[in-house]
C-alpha positions as CSV (number, residue, x, y, z in Angstrom):
1,M,57.3,-95.9,-69.2
2,K,59.1,-93.2,-68.0
3,I,55.5,-91.2,-70.1
4,N,54.1,-93.3,-66.9
5,T,56.2,-92.5,-65.0
6,I,56.3,-88.6,-65.2
7,I,52.6,-88.4,-65.0
8,S,52.2,-90.0,-62.2
9,V,54.2,-88.0,-60.3
10,A,52.6,-85.3,-62.6
11,A,49.3,-86.3,-60.6
12,A,50.9,-87.0,-56.9
13,C,52.2,-83.2,-57.0
14,G,48.6,-82.3,-58.4
15,C,46.8,-83.7,-54.9
16,I,50.0,-82.4,-52.8
17,S,49.2,-79.3,-54.4
18,V,45.2,-79.2,-54.2
19,A,45.5,-80.7,-50.1
20,A,48.4,-77.9,-49.8
21,A,46.0,-75.9,-50.9
22,A,42.9,-76.6,-49.1
23,D,44.9,-76.5,-45.6
24,E,46.6,-73.0,-46.0
25,A,42.4,-72.5,-47.3
26,A,41.0,-74.3,-43.8
27,K,43.8,-71.9,-41.7
28,T,43.0,-68.7,-42.6
29,E,40.2,-68.8,-42.5
30,V,40.4,-69.9,-38.4
31,A,42.8,-66.6,-38.4
32,G,39.6,-64.6,-40.3
33,A,38.1,-65.5,-37.1
34,A,39.9,-65.2,-34.8
35,P,39.2,-61.4,-34.8
36,A,36.0,-61.1,-34.7
37,E,36.4,-64.0,-31.5
38,V,38.7,-61.5,-29.7
39,K,36.3,-58.5,-30.2
40,L,33.0,-60.4,-28.8
41,T,35.0,-61.3,-26.1
42,E,37.2,-57.9,-24.9
43,A,32.9,-56.2,-25.9
44,E,32.0,-59.4,-22.7
45,K,34.3,-58.7,-20.6
46,G,33.5,-54.7,-20.5
47,E,29.8,-54.7,-19.9
48,K,30.6,-56.7,-17.4
49,E,33.2,-54.5,-16.0
50,E,30.6,-51.4,-16.3
51,D,27.8,-53.5,-14.2
52,D,30.3,-54.9,-11.2
53,S,31.9,-51.5,-10.8
54,L,33.6,-50.6,-7.7
55,V,32.2,-47.9,-7.1
56,S,28.9,-45.6,-7.7
57,A,27.5,-42.2,-6.7
58,E,23.6,-40.2,-6.6
59,F,23.9,-37.0,-5.7
60,A,19.4,-35.5,-5.5
61,F,18.2,-32.0,-4.8
62,G,14.5,-31.4,-5.0
63,L,12.4,-29.2,-3.0
64,D,8.9,-31.0,-1.2
65,S,5.4,-28.6,-0.5
66,R,4.7,-30.6,2.6
67,Y,7.0,-32.7,5.9
68,I,4.5,-35.3,4.8
69,T,5.4,-38.3,6.9
70,Y,2.8,-41.5,7.5
71,G,0.7,-39.4,5.7
72,V,0.5,-36.8,8.3
73,M,2.5,-33.8,8.4
74,D,5.6,-32.7,10.3
75,G,6.3,-29.5,8.3
76,K,3.1,-27.2,7.1
77,D,5.5,-25.3,4.3
78,P,7.9,-26.8,2.4
79,I,11.5,-28.0,3.0
80,V,14.2,-28.7,1.3
81,R,16.6,-31.8,0.7
82,M,19.3,-33.0,-0.4
83,N,21.0,-36.7,0.5
84,G,23.7,-38.2,-1.3
85,Y,24.9,-42.0,-1.1
86,V,27.9,-44.1,-2.6
87,T,27.8,-47.6,-3.5
88,F,30.8,-50.2,-3.4
89,L,31.1,-53.5,-5.8
90,D,27.1,-52.6,-6.8
91,W,26.5,-53.7,-3.6
92,W,26.9,-51.6,-0.1
93,Y,26.4,-48.4,0.2
94,I,26.6,-44.8,2.2
95,G,24.7,-41.9,2.5
96,G,22.6,-39.7,4.0
97,E,19.4,-37.0,3.5
98,M,19.2,-33.3,5.3
99,L,16.0,-31.5,5.1
100,F,16.2,-27.5,5.5
101,D,13.0,-25.1,5.8
102,V,12.4,-22.3,4.0
103,T,10.1,-20.8,6.1
104,K,10.4,-19.6,10.2
105,G,6.8,-21.1,11.1
106,N,7.2,-24.7,9.9
107,G,8.9,-25.4,13.3
108,K,6.0,-23.7,15.6
109,R,4.0,-26.8,16.7
110,G,2.7,-27.6,19.8
111,P,4.6,-28.7,23.4
112,Y,8.2,-28.5,21.6
113,G,8.7,-24.8,21.2
114,W,11.0,-25.1,18.2
115,G,10.7,-21.4,17.0
116,N,12.1,-19.8,13.8
117,R,14.2,-22.1,12.2
118,A,14.2,-20.6,8.6
119,G,17.3,-21.9,6.1
120,K,18.4,-24.0,9.3
121,Y,19.0,-27.5,8.7
122,T,16.1,-29.4,10.8
123,T,16.8,-33.5,10.1
124,I,19.9,-35.7,9.6
125,D,19.9,-38.9,8.0
126,I,22.8,-41.9,7.8
127,Q,22.5,-44.3,6.6
128,T,24.2,-47.8,5.4
129,G,22.7,-50.6,3.4
130,I,23.1,-53.6,1.6
131,A,22.0,-52.8,-1.7
132,H,21.4,-55.6,-4.7
133,E,19.3,-57.2,-7.9
134,F,18.9,-59.9,-8.6
135,D,17.7,-62.6,-11.1
136,L,14.7,-64.5,-11.3
137,G,13.9,-65.7,-14.1
138,Q,11.1,-64.6,-17.3
139,T,8.1,-64.8,-15.5
140,L,9.2,-62.3,-12.4
141,G,12.1,-61.0,-13.8
142,T,14.8,-58.7,-11.0
143,L,13.8,-58.8,-7.4
144,G,15.5,-55.7,-5.9
145,V,16.3,-55.7,-2.2
146,D,17.3,-53.3,0.0
147,F,18.0,-53.2,3.8
148,Y,19.3,-50.5,5.1
149,Y,19.9,-48.9,8.9
150,T,19.2,-44.8,9.4
151,Y,20.4,-43.1,12.5
152,E,18.3,-40.2,12.2
153,Y,19.1,-36.7,14.6
154,V,15.9,-34.2,14.4
155,A,17.8,-30.7,15.5
156,R,14.6,-28.9,16.1
157,H,13.4,-30.8,18.7
158,H,16.5,-29.8,21.3
159,H,13.3,-30.2,24.9
160,T,12.7,-34.0,23.7
161,M,14.3,-36.8,22.7
162,N,16.5,-35.6,19.1
163,D,17.8,-39.4,17.6
164,T,16.1,-42.9,16.9
165,Q,17.6,-45.0,14.4
166,Y,15.6,-47.4,11.9
167,L,15.9,-50.7,10.4
168,D,14.4,-51.2,6.5
169,V,13.7,-53.1,4.6
170,E,12.3,-52.8,0.7
171,L,11.2,-55.1,-2.5
172,T,10.6,-54.8,-5.2
173,L,10.3,-56.6,-8.3
174,N,9.8,-53.7,-10.9
175,D,9.4,-55.9,-14.2
176,L,5.4,-57.0,-13.5
177,F,3.7,-54.6,-15.0
178,L,2.1,-53.7,-11.2
179,E,5.6,-53.1,-9.8
180,P,4.3,-54.0,-7.0
181,K,7.4,-52.9,-3.9
182,L,7.1,-53.6,-0.4
183,W,9.1,-51.4,2.4
184,I,8.9,-52.6,6.0
185,E,10.4,-50.3,8.3
186,R,11.2,-50.3,12.7
187,D,12.3,-48.1,14.7
188,L,14.8,-48.5,17.6
189,L,14.4,-45.9,19.4
190,A,11.8,-42.9,19.5
191,D,8.2,-45.4,20.0
192,E,9.3,-49.3,18.8
193,G,7.3,-49.1,16.0
194,T,6.7,-50.9,12.7
195,Y,5.5,-50.0,9.1
196,V,4.2,-51.8,6.5
197,N,3.7,-50.1,2.8
198,L,2.8,-51.6,0.5
199,E,2.9,-50.0,-3.2
200,L,1.7,-50.3,-6.7
201,G,2.2,-48.8,-10.0
202,H,2.9,-48.9,-13.8
203,T,5.5,-47.1,-15.4
204,I,4.1,-45.3,-18.8
205,A,6.7,-44.8,-21.6
206,L,6.0,-40.9,-22.9
207,I,9.2,-40.4,-25.1
208,G,11.2,-43.6,-26.1
209,E,11.0,-46.9,-25.2
210,G,11.4,-49.7,-22.3
211,K,14.7,-48.9,-19.7
212,D,15.4,-46.3,-22.5
213,A,12.4,-44.2,-22.1
214,K,13.9,-40.4,-21.9
215,L,10.7,-39.3,-20.4
216,T,8.3,-41.9,-18.4
217,F,5.1,-41.2,-16.4
218,K,4.1,-43.1,-12.9
219,P,1.0,-43.7,-11.2
220,S,0.5,-45.4,-8.2
221,F,-1.5,-45.9,-5.5
222,A,0.0,-47.4,-1.7
223,Q,-1.9,-48.1,1.4
224,G,0.5,-48.0,5.2
225,L,-0.3,-50.3,8.2
226,G,1.2,-49.7,11.8
227,N,1.4,-51.6,15.1
228,T,-0.2,-50.4,18.6
229,Q,3.6,-48.5,19.1
230,R,4.1,-46.9,15.7
231,T,0.1,-45.4,15.7
232,R,0.3,-43.9,19.4
233,G,3.9,-42.6,18.6
234,Y,2.3,-40.1,16.8
235,A,-0.7,-40.2,18.7
236,L,-2.7,-40.9,16.0
237,A,-4.7,-44.0,18.2
238,S,-3.4,-45.3,21.8
239,D,-5.2,-48.6,22.6
240,H,-4.6,-49.6,19.0
241,G,-2.9,-50.2,14.8
242,G,-4.5,-50.0,11.5
243,L,-4.9,-49.1,8.2
244,M,-3.0,-45.9,8.1
245,D,-2.3,-43.8,5.1
246,S,-3.4,-44.7,1.6
247,T,-2.2,-42.4,-1.1
248,I,-2.1,-41.6,-4.5
249,K,0.8,-40.6,-6.4
250,G,1.5,-39.9,-9.9
251,E,5.1,-38.6,-11.2
252,F,7.5,-38.2,-14.1
253,V,10.8,-38.4,-14.0
254,W,12.6,-36.5,-18.0
255,K,16.2,-38.0,-18.2
256,F,18.5,-35.9,-20.2
257,T,21.1,-38.2,-20.3
258,E,22.6,-41.2,-18.9
259,N,24.0,-39.7,-15.1
260,L,21.4,-36.1,-14.6
261,S,17.8,-36.6,-14.7
262,L,14.6,-34.6,-13.3
263,S,11.5,-36.3,-11.4
264,A,8.5,-34.6,-10.3
265,Y,5.8,-35.6,-8.3
266,V,1.6,-34.9,-6.8
267,A,0.3,-36.9,-4.6
268,Y,-2.6,-37.0,-2.3
269,C,-3.2,-39.3,0.9
270,D,-5.4,-39.5,3.6
271,Y,-6.5,-42.3,6.8
272,W,-9.6,-44.3,4.5
273,F,-10.3,-47.1,6.7
274,D,-10.1,-46.9,10.5
275,R,-11.8,-43.9,12.2
276,T,-10.3,-44.5,15.5
277,L,-7.0,-43.5,13.1
278,R,-8.7,-40.2,10.5
279,H,-9.8,-38.2,13.4
280,G,-6.2,-38.6,15.4
281,A,-4.9,-37.7,11.9
282,R,-6.5,-34.6,12.1
283,E,-5.4,-33.8,15.6
284,Y,-2.2,-35.0,14.5
285,N,-2.6,-31.5,11.8
286,G,-4.6,-29.7,13.3
287,G,-1.5,-28.6,15.9
288,W,0.3,-26.3,12.8
289,G,-3.2,-23.9,13.0
290,G,-5.4,-22.9,10.5
291,S,-7.9,-24.9,8.6
292,N,-5.6,-27.8,8.8
293,D,-7.4,-29.9,10.6
294,R,-8.0,-32.5,8.1
295,S,-7.6,-36.2,7.7
296,W,-5.7,-35.6,3.6
297,N,-3.0,-34.1,2.7
298,F,-2.5,-32.4,-0.7
299,Y,1.6,-32.0,-1.6
300,G,4.3,-32.2,-4.1
301,G,8.0,-32.1,-5.1
302,V,10.6,-31.6,-8.1
303,F,14.1,-33.8,-7.7
304,L,17.0,-33.0,-9.6
305,K,19.7,-36.2,-9.1
306,F,23.3,-37.1,-11.1
307,E,24.8,-40.5,-10.7
308,F,27.9,-41.6,-11.7
């Protein structure tokens, strides 16, 4: 009896020991997993904080070989362009852009008598808007929406209306192969005209891959459309709107770092599809004298951009 009792007690103790060891091992396993879960959570929080940063900013400085708007010349010589924007909560931004003439004769056109403005600013744009990207799923990717207001002051228009205001909206689908971009602009003061531009292009990674590519090249084609008020405001036609500038463009972007990039572009534009507007573009460009009496323009530029 004593031996049986001893054996039974020993067996019971053994079972208790095994169960205790198993329970301890399970606790150790869970405890060991905890740091990994914490690390993952912290990483996710870090990514979210980076995506939803409170304030971000960008500044750009560059040179255009000509001042081109809607496919016609508003300056036959190079201009310097400077802009800067501050964005809050990845939604609302405020900023502006300034253009500077760099030659004596870039302000002498028609009856305005702009005179020598070399080294002086010619245009100031103050802007504020709402911009954000929305996920539309795997098929369409992200939709970029940018809706903004612009107050524009043109210093060299000192004998005529020298300011105006605009409302603009830009829609982009950059994850699609042709990266469509639709731009709609409404002039609120100068001519009360409406301008629409549709651009199609494709970004090619030359160094690196995808969004992390260091060097990219984007060829594109864009077509503009203006109503009667817009074409009349630019003296292109007095009785109708229509298809305006057609632009073929190629742009290189070289990302030195995440915060610094250099871009360079070349472009060719013409009024291909409307004979009346093409004739108006020839007269508009011809106001600069010399050999500028043509409907087409070939131009380019280079820009340095800082992002923080």
